[in-house]
PAGUTOR-982012 format. One line per field, with one value per residue (C-alpha): residue number from 1; residue in three letters; x, y, z. Coordinates in Angstrom, 3 decimals, always signed. Layout:
<nodes>
i NUM ...;
aa ALA ...;
u X ...;
v Y ...;
w Z ...;
</nodes>
This chain:
<nodes>
i 1 2 3 4 5 6 7 8 9 10 11 12 13 14 15 16 17 18 19 20 21 22 23 24 25 26 27 28 29 30 31 32 33 34 35 36 37 38 39 40 41 42 43 44 45 46 47 48 49 50 51 52 53 54 55 56 57 58 59 60 61 62 63 64 65 66 67 68 69 70 71 72 73 74 75 76 77 78 79 80 81 82 83 84 85 86 87 88 89 90 91 92 93 94 95 96 97 98 99 100 101 102 103 104 105 106 107 108 109 110 111 112 113 114 115 116 117 118 119 120 121 122 123 124 125 126 127 128 129 130 131 132 133 134 135 136 137 138 139 140 141 142 143 144 145 146 147 148 149 150 151 152 153 154 155 156 157 158 159 160 161 162 163 164 165 166 167 168 169 170 171 172 173 174 175 176 177 178 179 180 181 182 183 184 185 186 187 188 189 190 191 192 193 194 195 196 197 198 199 200 201 202 203 204 205 206 207 208 209 210 211 212 213 214 215 216 217 218 219 220 221 222 223 224 225 226 227 228 229 230 231 232 233 234 235 236 237 238 239 240 241 242 243 244 245 246 247 248 249 250 251 252 253 254 255 256;
aa MET LYS PHE PHE LEU LYS THR PHE ILE VAL ILE LEU LEU ILE ILE SER ILE SER SER CYS GLY ARG LYS GLY ASP PRO ILE VAL PRO HIS LEU SER PRO PRO ALA PRO VAL THR ASN ILE ASN GLY PHE THR LYS ASP SER SER ALA ILE LEU SER TRP GLU MET PRO ALA LYS ASN MET ASP GLY THR LYS LEU ASN ASP ILE SER LYS PHE THR VAL LEU ARG ALA ASP VAL ARG ASP ARG GLU THR GLY GLY CYS GLY CYS ALA PHE THR LYS ILE ALA VAL ILE ASP ILE GLN LYS PRO GLU PRO ALA MET ILE LYS ASP ASN LYS ILE ILE PHE ILE ASP LYS ALA GLU ASP LEU PHE PRO ALA GLY LEU THR TYR LYS ILE PRO TYR SER TYR LYS ILE VAL VAL GLU THR LYS THR GLY ILE PHE SER PRO GLU SER LYS GLU ILE ILE LEU ILE PRO THR LYS PRO PRO ASN PRO PRO SER GLY PHE LYS ALA SER VAL GLN ASN GLU THR VAL ILE LEU LYS TRP GLU THR SER LYS LYS GLU ASP ILE LYS GLY TYR ASN ILE TYR ARG SER LYS THR LYS GLY SER TYR PRO ASP ALA PRO VAL ASN LYS GLU LEU ILE LYS ALA SER GLU GLY VAL PHE ALA ASP ILE GLY LEU GLU PRO GLY THR TYR TYR TYR ILE ILE ARG ALA ALA ASN THR THR THR PRO PRO PHE ASN GLU GLY PRO ASP SER GLU GLU ILE LYS ILE SER LEU ASP LYS;
u -36.116 -32.807 -31.322 -32.193 -30.874 -27.530 -27.301 -27.955 -25.240 -22.720 -23.467 -22.945 -19.603 -18.426 -19.366 -17.625 -14.414 -14.277 -14.703 -12.340 -9.224 -10.914 -9.584 -11.431 -12.079 -9.313 -6.860 -6.692 -3.151 -2.793 -2.100 -0.451 -1.382 +1.393 +3.112 +2.112 +4.272 +6.541 +8.798 +6.603 +8.290 +6.519 +6.614 +4.356 +4.999 +2.542 -0.921 +0.266 +1.761 +4.545 +4.646 +7.231 +7.753 +9.863 +8.372 +7.533 +9.286 +7.703 +4.383 +3.027 +4.442 +7.912 +7.748 +8.773 +6.179 +6.385 +2.882 +2.188 -0.553 -1.666 -1.304 -4.268 -3.589 -5.885 -6.128 -7.946 -8.312 -7.362 -7.754 -10.670 -8.169 -7.267 -10.777 -11.016 -12.145 -10.778 -9.570 -10.502 -12.591 -10.155 -10.938 -9.488 -7.723 -5.715 -5.219 -1.760 -1.349 +2.335 +2.049 +0.628 +1.501 +0.586 +0.058 +2.501 +6.076 +8.282 +11.988 +14.783 +12.244 +10.488 +6.958 +6.487 +2.984 +1.905 -1.436 -2.726 -6.038 -8.045 -10.940 -11.392 -13.177 -11.418 -8.647 -5.556 -4.763 -5.616 -2.731 -2.125 -4.528 -2.987 -3.593 -2.973 -1.960 -1.990 -1.019 -2.560 -0.889 -2.938 -1.704 -2.645 -4.899 -6.841 -5.348 -4.885 -2.256 -3.131 -3.095 +0.314 +1.088 -0.011 +2.172 +0.827 +1.703 +0.739 +0.935 +2.245 +1.935 +5.250 +6.910 +6.865 +10.001 +12.316 +12.070 +14.829 +16.360 +19.088 +22.366 +25.692 +28.796 +32.392 +34.779 +33.344 +31.117 +27.485 +26.765 +23.136 +21.553 +18.107 +16.340 +15.896 +12.523 +11.867 +8.074 +7.853 +9.218 +11.934 +14.719 +16.727 +16.882 +17.614 +18.832 +18.152 +20.023 +19.179 +20.193 +16.553 +14.045 +11.349 +12.765 +14.802 +16.372 +15.223 +18.509 +19.529 +22.899 +23.770 +24.852 +23.484 +20.474 +21.492 +20.885 +17.816 +19.983 +22.114 +21.151 +23.968 +25.327 +28.227 +27.787 +31.394 +33.269 +30.699 +31.415 +30.450 +26.791 +23.313 +21.872 +18.510 +18.021 +15.197 +15.246 +12.830 +12.400 +12.063 +10.597 +12.304 +16.017 +16.604 +15.611 +13.097 +12.451 +9.030 +9.657 +7.515 +6.843 +9.511 +10.805 +10.879 +13.286 +16.647 +18.482 +22.179 +24.960 +28.660 +30.803 +33.622;
v -20.847 -21.303 -22.902 -19.901 -17.493 -19.309 -19.341 -15.580 -14.917 -17.018 -15.030 -11.748 -12.975 -13.994 -10.578 -8.827 -10.818 -10.446 -6.679 -6.131 -5.605 -3.543 +0.000 +1.279 +0.579 -1.361 +0.903 +0.384 +1.014 +3.887 +2.665 +5.211 +5.117 +4.557 +7.613 +8.365 +7.257 +10.178 +8.936 +8.024 +7.952 +7.467 +7.728 +6.871 +4.370 +4.514 +4.377 +2.980 +4.530 +2.880 +3.811 +2.855 +3.663 +2.395 +0.276 +2.743 +2.163 +4.590 +5.350 +8.856 +9.006 +7.973 +4.403 +1.514 +0.293 -3.492 -4.695 -3.443 -5.428 -3.624 -0.591 +1.076 +2.957 +5.869 +7.641 +10.753 +12.508 +16.070 +17.963 +19.922 +21.784 +23.826 +25.310 +25.780 +22.283 +20.448 +17.339 +15.339 +12.473 +9.714 +6.101 +3.026 +1.182 -1.428 -3.002 -4.547 -7.303 -7.483 -11.249 -11.710 -8.454 -9.498 -7.666 -5.424 -6.481 -6.035 -5.750 -4.483 -3.145 -1.217 -1.678 -1.392 -1.119 -0.691 +1.016 -0.249 +1.512 -1.591 -0.088 +2.590 +2.173 +1.800 +0.436 +2.596 +6.131 +8.895 +10.791 +14.375 +14.058 +14.619 +11.809 +12.133 +9.161 +8.707 +5.782 +4.699 +2.241 -0.281 -2.314 -5.843 -4.381 -2.342 +1.087 +3.361 +5.995 +9.461 +9.727 +10.359 +13.507 +13.190 +12.520 +13.757 +11.931 +12.838 +10.011 +11.004 +9.177 +7.480 +8.468 +6.442 +4.510 +6.165 +5.249 +3.982 +1.625 -0.393 -2.157 -2.926 -4.853 -3.669 -6.322 -7.282 -4.212 -3.707 -0.168 +0.838 +3.891 +5.508 +8.760 +11.115 +12.772 +16.467 +16.155 +14.544 +15.335 +12.692 +12.766 +9.941 +6.341 +2.893 -0.073 -3.681 -6.746 -10.433 -13.759 -14.842 -13.377 -11.304 -11.666 -8.842 -8.126 -5.308 -3.416 -1.732 -2.189 +1.481 +2.341 +5.872 +7.174 +7.980 +11.675 +12.601 +14.389 +11.326 +8.721 +6.201 +3.681 +1.203 -2.121 -3.283 -6.431 -8.984 -12.646 -14.293 -15.246 -13.976 -11.013 -9.247 -5.546 -3.143 +0.536 +2.474 +6.215 +7.619 +10.862 +10.641 +11.062 +8.642 +5.013 +3.544 +5.137 +5.935 +4.250 +3.886 +0.681 -1.435 -0.543 -3.107 -5.897 -6.124 -9.402 -9.359 -11.942 -11.681 -14.231 -16.157;
w +83.094 +84.915 +81.764 +79.595 +82.243 +82.393 +78.610 +78.474 +81.071 +79.087 +75.914 +77.755 +79.100 +75.605 +74.195 +77.056 +76.669 +72.850 +73.042 +75.919 +73.738 +71.067 +70.885 +67.781 +64.100 +62.279 +60.469 +56.706 +55.468 +53.006 +49.474 +47.208 +43.513 +40.978 +39.598 +35.992 +33.090 +32.175 +29.397 +26.438 +23.042 +19.755 +16.000 +13.099 +10.349 +7.488 +9.130 +12.483 +15.617 +17.599 +21.302 +23.908 +27.579 +30.465 +33.223 +36.044 +39.372 +41.866 +43.520 +43.929 +47.478 +46.295 +47.547 +45.317 +42.838 +42.679 +41.859 +38.330 +36.644 +33.505 +31.275 +29.594 +26.348 +25.474 +22.121 +20.916 +17.564 +18.557 +15.294 +16.812 +18.992 +15.932 +16.055 +19.818 +20.778 +23.795 +21.987 +25.056 +23.631 +24.582 +23.772 +25.443 +22.626 +24.534 +27.949 +28.239 +30.850 +31.757 +32.261 +28.751 +26.938 +23.398 +21.076 +22.958 +23.725 +26.790 +26.066 +28.343 +30.878 +28.108 +26.805 +23.039 +21.579 +17.952 +17.382 +14.049 +14.730 +13.932 +15.897 +13.217 +9.904 +7.638 +9.852 +10.273 +11.350 +8.914 +7.384 +8.599 +11.550 +15.022 +17.513 +21.240 +23.387 +27.171 +29.394 +32.722 +35.131 +37.125 +40.117 +41.090 +43.797 +41.237 +41.985 +38.965 +38.332 +37.028 +33.243 +31.749 +29.848 +26.258 +23.261 +19.929 +16.720 +13.154 +10.606 +7.205 +3.934 +3.106 -0.174 -3.355 -4.335 -6.841 -10.489 -12.743 -10.175 -11.891 -11.170 -12.795 -11.701 -11.440 -10.084 -6.645 -6.429 -7.367 -8.549 -7.903 -9.522 -9.425 -10.287 -7.333 -6.810 -6.223 -6.048 -2.606 +0.848 +0.759 +3.336 +1.815 +0.662 +2.083 +0.040 +1.019 -0.212 -0.042 -1.500 -1.450 -3.869 -2.137 +1.396 +2.938 +6.349 +8.610 +8.354 +5.099 +3.414 +3.862 +7.426 +7.159 +5.248 +1.660 +1.005 -1.010 -3.564 -4.257 -6.834 -6.656 -4.145 -4.332 -2.534 -2.193 -1.166 -2.276 -2.812 -6.106 -6.286 -7.091 -5.181 -5.049 -4.268 -3.502 -2.562 -0.357 +0.073 +3.618 +4.916 +8.321 +8.959 +11.845 +12.452 +12.653 +9.265 +7.867 +4.549 +1.486 -0.415 -2.078 -5.503 -8.249 -7.365 -9.127 -9.632 -10.369 -10.390 -9.608 -11.437 -9.807;
</nodes>
């Protein structure tokens, strides 16, 4: 009996000592959610949408945000707003991990994401339908930012290439001509040159978009050799252009 009594007293002493310095419940530090993304840019190219935004740097309380983990991209078909609907049926279409951002890309502190709408059937955004996009930030501790303001993009069908694309040579200059179109909403044309058949660079030969009313371009100062050309019509005025398909390829040679 004395053994059990001593044991009980020891337990009471341990409890008393361990609770002596306790002043109350432990205080959980306040964690502010990230501020929403505010600088979303976007454009459409054929049946895809290209979105970009800068890496956010602040929390909602103004403190530095240094533990970004992921971005969630939301999309909604908002054509019902034209008839009084809310256009609020957003779908999660991508979660971008900044450690492994594919299929997105991070460049110069900017996130670039292409929505090919592979979740739709058939795949791809539908022309002339407005789509709304929002971005949500997530931290490594699982705290989410408010949704960003929406950006609405409307994909448009790219124009057909011009007909009658042909070339001639004058000294060290290739003269390219084509028939302009008045049936489509064309803002201008871009010409691409290559020394390899069927393979063209991203940048056109012309430094500025060739006006829609013009049907001729001179490619000057070329060295002797064989060159290939294509032309594309665009229905946007600034890069990255929403261009249509390639024209028929032209092959032409400059003699020594």
